[in-house]
MILUM-270249 format. One record per residue (C-alpha): residue number from 1; x, y negated, z negated. Coordinates in Angstrom, 3 decimals. Layout:
N
<NUM; <X; Y; Z>> ...
***
This chain:
171
<1; <138.162; 18.258; 67.171>> <2; <138.503; 22.081; 65.928>> <3; <135.587; 21.073; 62.960>> <4; <133.558; 19.577; 65.664>> <5; <133.805; 22.855; 67.808>> <6; <133.006; 25.265; 65.028>> <7; <130.202; 23.098; 63.949>> <8; <128.368; 23.390; 67.137>> <9; <128.814; 26.737; 67.912>> <10; <127.549; 27.564; 64.282>> <11; <124.566; 25.382; 65.547>> <12; <124.231; 27.289; 68.703>> <13; <124.383; 30.799; 67.169>> <14; <121.698; 29.710; 64.746>> <15; <119.463; 28.693; 66.954>> <16; <119.937; 31.642; 69.086>> <17; <119.316; 34.107; 66.210>> <18; <116.298; 32.312; 65.025>> <19; <114.410; 32.305; 68.490>> <20; <114.668; 36.275; 68.348>> <21; <113.172; 36.722; 64.960>> <22; <109.816; 36.544; 65.798>> <23; <108.647; 33.764; 63.761>> <24; <104.953; 33.106; 63.820>> <25; <105.432; 29.393; 63.355>> <26; <107.070; 26.697; 65.493>> <27; <109.958; 25.751; 63.130>> <28; <112.044; 22.659; 64.142>> <29; <115.656; 23.604; 65.187>> <30; <117.928; 23.546; 62.018>> <31; <119.874; 20.271; 62.187>> <32; <122.622; 20.312; 59.307>> <33; <123.996; 16.780; 60.067>> <34; <120.478; 15.680; 59.174>> <35; <120.203; 18.124; 56.214>> <36; <123.442; 16.471; 54.894>> <37; <122.212; 13.057; 55.705>> <38; <118.855; 13.731; 53.872>> <39; <119.991; 15.378; 50.839>> <40; <121.172; 13.539; 47.586>> <41; <122.634; 16.820; 46.268>> <42; <124.254; 19.484; 47.997>> <43; <125.377; 22.470; 45.791>> <44; <126.726; 25.941; 45.954>> <45; <124.685; 28.274; 43.389>> <46; <122.117; 30.899; 42.636>> <47; <118.485; 30.682; 41.666>> <48; <118.125; 32.014; 37.950>> <49; <114.723; 31.726; 37.531>> <50; <111.369; 30.828; 39.277>> <51; <107.989; 30.709; 38.187>> <52; <104.630; 29.199; 39.225>> <53; <103.111; 25.842; 38.191>> <54; <99.946; 26.016; 39.454>> <55; <97.683; 25.576; 42.908>> <56; <98.533; 22.634; 45.227>> <57; <97.398; 21.402; 48.624>> <58; <100.204; 20.184; 50.830>> <59; <100.223; 18.057; 53.821>> <60; <102.012; 18.849; 56.920>> <61; <101.623; 17.080; 59.832>> <62; <98.283; 15.871; 58.807>> <63; <97.146; 19.366; 58.189>> <64; <96.265; 20.322; 54.468>> <65; <97.617; 23.773; 53.514>> <66; <96.630; 25.366; 50.018>> <67; <99.758; 27.153; 48.142>> <68; <101.460; 27.297; 44.642>> <69; <103.488; 24.593; 43.384>> <70; <106.884; 26.594; 42.047>> <71; <109.500; 25.659; 39.717>> <72; <112.957; 27.229; 39.874>> <73; <116.342; 26.849; 37.783>> <74; <119.559; 26.976; 39.562>> <75; <123.070; 27.520; 38.263>> <76; <125.664; 25.425; 40.117>> <77; <128.956; 26.566; 40.962>> <78; <130.369; 23.928; 43.029>> <79; <129.004; 20.456; 44.364>> <80; <129.559; 19.083; 47.793>> <81; <127.817; 15.872; 47.550>> <82; <125.731; 13.925; 44.733>> <83; <126.138; 14.466; 41.092>> <84; <124.801; 17.449; 39.002>> <85; <125.868; 19.362; 35.853>> <86; <125.869; 23.172; 35.410>> <87; <122.303; 23.740; 35.972>> <88; <119.131; 21.825; 37.297>> <89; <115.572; 22.572; 38.113>> <90; <113.517; 22.028; 41.034>> <91; <110.409; 22.223; 42.673>> <92; <108.989; 23.615; 46.122>> <93; <105.636; 25.005; 47.759>> <94; <104.705; 28.492; 48.719>> <95; <102.032; 28.740; 51.136>> <96; <98.964; 30.928; 50.590>> <97; <99.096; 31.505; 54.253>> <98; <102.174; 33.806; 54.107>> <99; <104.630; 32.970; 57.042>> <100; <103.746; 29.335; 57.613>> <101; <107.261; 27.825; 57.901>> <102; <107.726; 27.079; 54.398>> <103; <110.846; 28.845; 53.097>> <104; <110.778; 29.293; 49.265>> <105; <113.539; 31.175; 47.394>> <106; <113.528; 33.717; 44.653>> <107; <115.254; 34.650; 41.771>> <108; <119.082; 35.870; 42.432>> <109; <119.150; 34.074; 45.845>> <110; <122.637; 32.478; 46.140>> <111; <123.883; 29.969; 48.794>> <112; <124.744; 26.343; 49.506>> <113; <121.192; 24.370; 48.789>> <114; <120.425; 20.921; 49.888>> <115; <118.149; 18.964; 47.698>> <116; <116.476; 15.557; 47.646>> <117; <115.201; 13.368; 44.940>> <118; <111.342; 12.923; 44.861>> <119; <108.690; 11.542; 42.427>> <120; <108.272; 15.234; 41.101>> <121; <112.079; 15.372; 40.586>> <122; <114.267; 17.355; 42.867>> <123; <112.972; 19.126; 46.115>> <124; <114.347; 20.754; 49.098>> <125; <115.891; 18.425; 51.723>> <126; <114.067; 20.536; 54.230>> <127; <111.089; 22.743; 53.479>> <128; <112.103; 24.712; 56.746>> <129; <115.801; 25.252; 55.693>> <130; <116.310; 24.979; 51.890>> <131; <119.369; 26.500; 52.279>> <132; <122.643; 27.894; 54.228>> <133; <125.018; 31.067; 53.334>> <134; <127.960; 30.092; 51.177>> <135; <130.625; 32.465; 49.691>> <136; <130.627; 33.686; 46.432>> <137; <134.514; 32.892; 45.853>> <138; <135.698; 29.467; 45.088>> <139; <136.230; 27.783; 48.364>> <140; <138.039; 24.341; 48.020>> <141; <136.914; 21.724; 50.335>> <142; <137.820; 18.028; 50.589>> <143; <136.645; 15.015; 52.623>> <144; <133.008; 13.717; 53.574>> <145; <129.939; 15.882; 52.860>> <146; <129.913; 17.441; 56.506>> <147; <133.415; 18.335; 56.314>> <148; <132.579; 20.206; 53.147>> <149; <129.544; 22.037; 54.594>> <150; <131.580; 23.086; 57.603>> <151; <134.574; 23.931; 55.403>> <152; <132.195; 25.912; 52.994>> <153; <130.926; 28.046; 56.388>> <154; <134.505; 28.511; 57.300>> <155; <135.358; 29.811; 54.010>> <156; <132.421; 32.616; 54.660>> <157; <133.956; 33.392; 58.181>> <158; <137.404; 33.743; 57.259>> <159; <136.769; 35.772; 53.553>> <160; <137.824; 39.228; 53.769>> <161; <134.935; 40.067; 51.484>> <162; <132.382; 38.985; 53.935>> <163; <130.262; 41.356; 55.637>> <164; <129.766; 40.924; 59.266>> <165; <126.160; 40.106; 58.821>> <166; <127.147; 37.286; 56.481>> <167; <130.013; 35.993; 59.291>> <168; <127.090; 35.999; 61.870>> <169; <124.605; 34.060; 59.320>> <170; <127.210; 31.491; 58.577>> <171; <127.756; 30.702; 62.390>> 
***
């Protein structure tokens, strides 16, 4: 019951913080349960390299958007769902329109990433929410993937090395 309350509290704070950021696009509300359900692989780690792999047109809700097909390399610290080794690569779309709602990643970004399989290999389970915060230190979590994701967020909140911003971001 405590985990459910923590999970709901986290979702409410994420929605509240997102509403005050002044985003210029309408992103759907983050649904962590859907991210967990839709992901074939959930892993904590760091993006170690990012490069462009050409121009591409992408369809979003029937609207075509131009951008760049990006590829990235990802170093895995721990896996919460699925199977993976020490490193993997994935693709993502970076819009030419700037703040279109597609969230990419840059080299050095660390977090808890949600991936799914596609014809082109691994991609983000959600283009709007590819990752959430995770702690750098080892966090041992057990149970189903939802329990493990909530456990990772709890580790950030409880860690004495987490900044106030990190703790709020994990909510």
